[in-house]
Each structure stands twice: as C-alpha cells, then as structure tokens.
C-alpha positions in Angstrom: -1.8 -2.5 -39.9 -5.2 -1.1 -41.0 -7.9 -3.7 -41.8 -8.8 -1.7 -44.9 -5.5 -2.7 -46.4 -6.4 -6.4 -46.4 -6.3 -8.0 -49.8 -8.8 -10.7 -50.9 -7.8 -14.2 -49.9 -5.8 -16.4 -52.4 -6.4 -19.9 -51.0 -3.3 -21.2 -53.0 -1.0 -18.7 -51.3 -2.3 -19.7 -47.9 -2.2 -23.3 -48.8 -5.3 -24.0 -46.7 -6.1 -27.8 -46.3 -9.6 -29.2 -46.4 -11.9 -30.2 -45.0 -10.7 -29.9 -41.4 -11.8 -26.4 -40.4 -9.5 -26.3 -37.3 -6.6 -27.3 -39.4 -7.4 -24.5 -41.9 -7.6 -22.0 -39.0 -4.2 -23.2 -37.7 -2.6 -22.8 -41.2 -4.1 -19.3 -41.4 -2.5 -18.4 -38.0 0.9 -19.7 -39.2 0.5 -17.6 -42.3 -0.3 -14.5 -40.2 2.7 -15.2 -38.1 4.8 -15.2 -41.3 3.3 -11.9 -42.4 0.8 -13.1 -44.9 -1.9 -10.5 -45.4 -4.2 -12.7 -47.4 -4.3 -15.2 -44.6 -5.0 -12.4 -42.2 -7.8 -11.3 -44.4 -9.5 -14.7 -44.4 -9.1 -15.0 -40.7 -10.7 -11.6 -40.2 -13.5 -12.6 -42.5 -14.2 -15.7 -40.5 -13.9 -14.2 -36.9 -14.6 -10.6 -37.0 -18.3 -11.2 -36.2 -17.4 -13.4 -33.2 -14.9 -10.8 -31.9 -17.4 -8.0 -32.2 -20.1 -10.1 -30.5 -17.9 -10.8 -27.6 -16.9 -7.2 -27.2 -20.5 -5.9 -27.4 -21.6 -8.3 -24.7 -19.1 -6.7 -22.3 -19.1 -3.1 -23.4 -22.7 -2.5 -24.6 -21.4 0.3 -26.9 -21.1 0.0 -30.6 -18.2 2.4 -30.9 -16.2 0.8 -28.1 -16.9 -2.6 -29.5 -15.6 -1.7 -32.9 -12.5 -0.1 -31.4 -11.9 -3.2 -29.3 -12.3 -5.5 -32.4 -9.7 -3.4 -34.3 -7.3 -3.6 -31.3 -7.8 -7.4 -31.1 -7.0 -8.0 -34.7 -4.0 -5.7 -34.6 -2.8 -7.6 -31.6 -3.4 -10.9 -33.5 -1.3 -9.6 -36.4 1.6 -9.1 -34.0 1.1 -12.1 -31.8 -0.1 -14.9 -34.1 3.1 -16.7 -33.5 2.3 -16.9 -29.8 -0.6 -19.3 -30.4 0.2 -22.9 -29.2 -1.8 -25.9 -30.1 -2.0 -27.1 -26.5 -4.2 -23.9 -25.8 -7.1 -25.5 -27.6 -8.9 -24.1 -30.5 -7.7 -20.9 -32.1 -11.3 -19.5 -31.9 -11.3 -20.0 -28.1 -7.9 -18.2 -27.8 -9.2 -15.3 -29.9 -12.5 -15.1 -28.0 -10.5 -15.0 -24.6 -8.3 -12.2 -26.2 -11.4 -10.2 -27.2 -13.1 -10.6 -23.8 -9.9 -9.6 -21.9 -9.4 -6.5 -24.1 -13.1 -5.6 -23.7 -12.9 -6.0 -19.9 -9.8 -3.7 -19.8 -11.6 -1.1 -21.9 -14.7 -1.3 -19.7 -12.6 -0.9 -16.5 -10.8 2.1 -18.1 -14.1 3.7 -19.1 -15.5 3.2 -15.6 -12.3 4.8 -14.0 -12.6 7.8 -16.3 -16.3 8.1 -15.4 -15.5 8.0 -11.7 -12.8 10.5 -12.1 -15.1 12.8 -14.1 -17.8 12.5 -11.5 -15.3 13.4 -8.8 -14.1 16.5 -10.6 -17.7 17.6 -11.3 -18.6 17.0 -7.6 -15.6 19.1 -6.5 -16.3 21.8 -9.0 -19.9 22.1 -7.8 -18.8 22.2 -4.2 -16.2 24.8 -4.9 -18.6 26.9 -7.0 -21.2 26.8 -4.1 -18.4 27.7 -1.6 -17.2 30.7 -3.5 -20.7 31.9 -4.3 -21.4 31.9 -0.6 -18.1 33.5 0.4 -15.9 34.7 -2.5 -13.2 35.7 0.0 -12.5 32.0 0.6 -11.1 31.6 -2.9 -7.7 32.9 -2.1 -7.5 30.7 0.9 -8.6 27.6 -1.0 -6.0 28.3 -3.6 -3.3 28.5 -1.0 -4.5 25.2 0.5 -4.2 23.6 -2.9 -0.7 24.8 -3.4 0.2 23.5 0.1 -1.3 20.1 -0.7 0.6 19.9 -4.1 3.9 20.9 -2.3 3.2 18.2 0.3 2.7 15.6 -2.3 6.2 16.3 -3.7 7.6 15.7 -0.2 6.6 12.1 -0.3 8.9 9.4 -1.5 8.7 8.5 -5.2 7.0 5.2 -4.4 4.4 6.7 -2.1 3.7 9.5 -4.5 3.2 7.0 -7.3 0.9 4.8 -5.3 -1.3 7.8 -4.1 -1.4 9.3 -7.6 -2.6 6.0 -9.2 -5.2 5.4 -6.5 -6.6 8.9 -6.2 -6.0 10.5 -9.6 -6.2 7.5 -11.9 -8.9 5.7 -9.9 -7.0 2.3 -9.7 -7.8 -0.1 -6.9 -4.9 -1.2 -4.6 -4.8 -4.6 -6.4 -4.7 -3.0 -9.8 -1.8 -0.8 -8.6 0.0 -3.9 -7.3 -0.3 -5.5 -10.8 0.7 -2.3 -12.6 3.8 -1.7 -10.5 4.6 -5.4 -9.9 4.8 -4.8 -6.2 3.1 -7.1 -3.5 -0.4 -6.0 -2.5 0.8 -5.5 1.1 3.5 -3.1 0.0 1.1 -1.0 -1.9 -1.3 -0.8 1.0 1.5 0.3 3.3 2.7 3.0 0.9 -0.7 4.5 0.6 -1.3 4.3 4.3 2.1 5.9 5.1 1.8 8.4 2.3 -1.6 9.7 3.5 -0.3 9.8 7.0 2.6 11.9 5.8 0.3 14.2 3.8 -1.9 14.8 6.9 1.2 15.8 8.9 2.5 18.1 6.2 -0.8 20.0 5.6 -1.8 20.1 9.2 -2.5 23.7 10.3 
C-alpha cells in the first residue's frame, strides 16, 4: 500500500470516540486491522513525525529514515491486528517497531560498508601485485578457482555458515538467529569448514 493513496479521514467512518486519545488510537488500529484506509490515514497523520524522528536518531540519514518510515507503516497496515492492549500504548508499540526496523537497516548498511571496504582493499592489493609482477595474474586466477572449488566440497551447512560470515558479513550470533541453529553449532561449522578449506587448498 502506498501512502499517497491514503484518503482524508472521515471520523464518522472510523467511529473515533472522544476525548480519550488512547481509546481513539486503539479504535484507529482496529479500523486498520479491518482494512480501513481512512483510519490508516489518520494514524499516519498522528504518528508519522514520531516514526521519522525515531528512525533519524538511529540512522542519521534522511533518505534511510524516510525509507524506514515507509516500511514501518507498510508493516503496520499488515500487522495492526497483532497489537494487544497488554503491550501498553499503541504509540510505544509503534516506536519500538520503528526503532527495531531502523537498527536492522543500520546493521545492513554497516555490513554492506564493511563488504565494500573489503572488496576495495582486495582490489587495491591485487592491482599492486599485478603491477609489480603481471605474471602472477594467471597464478592468482588459478588459486581463486581452486578456492571456489574447495568451498563446493564443504557440507551445505558449513558452506552456508562460511558464506554468511565472510561474504555477507554476519556475526556468528546473527548467523545463529538467521538459521535457527544454536550458536555453538554455528561456531563449530565455521571452524570445521575453515579447517577443511585449508586442507583442500594446501599446496
């Protein structure tokens, strides 16, 4: 759902009570859960500033904060029915959603940055190597093919753990969360996988 499609709020349609603001917000959430776009529009009008402020505090980037705000309200449209009164105020629930989404985006941005830095460092090192001795290029390409072949010799579980750790930049704890496996299992897979790789590519 695009936010630009939101129609002006008709309070009669949303049946918003007064003057209890929290009661109003809960009614808006129930309307959103039932697919009411006018209730969604009013909810967005009330809380878009708070969501953006939460995102910008974490991300310090206007475009990322805007994207995160859009993602939060898109998620809200789909998950409004999941709000339970015992979770506290709807605004607190929404702020937590915005903060968690912002942290996820920040971590993703940092992982991409680390990966880009790693690629740039490797490229500079290879450029310097080949500038000093162009004859080594063929040998380096052969080593690269050897390593890729060795990776395919690993078990699927070991290969997944190593790819997530070294190509996507995830920590071992993040890999455990992503795969649903215990942290100790992930550590063992990476350790054994690296040992297997060293044995396979050993001259």
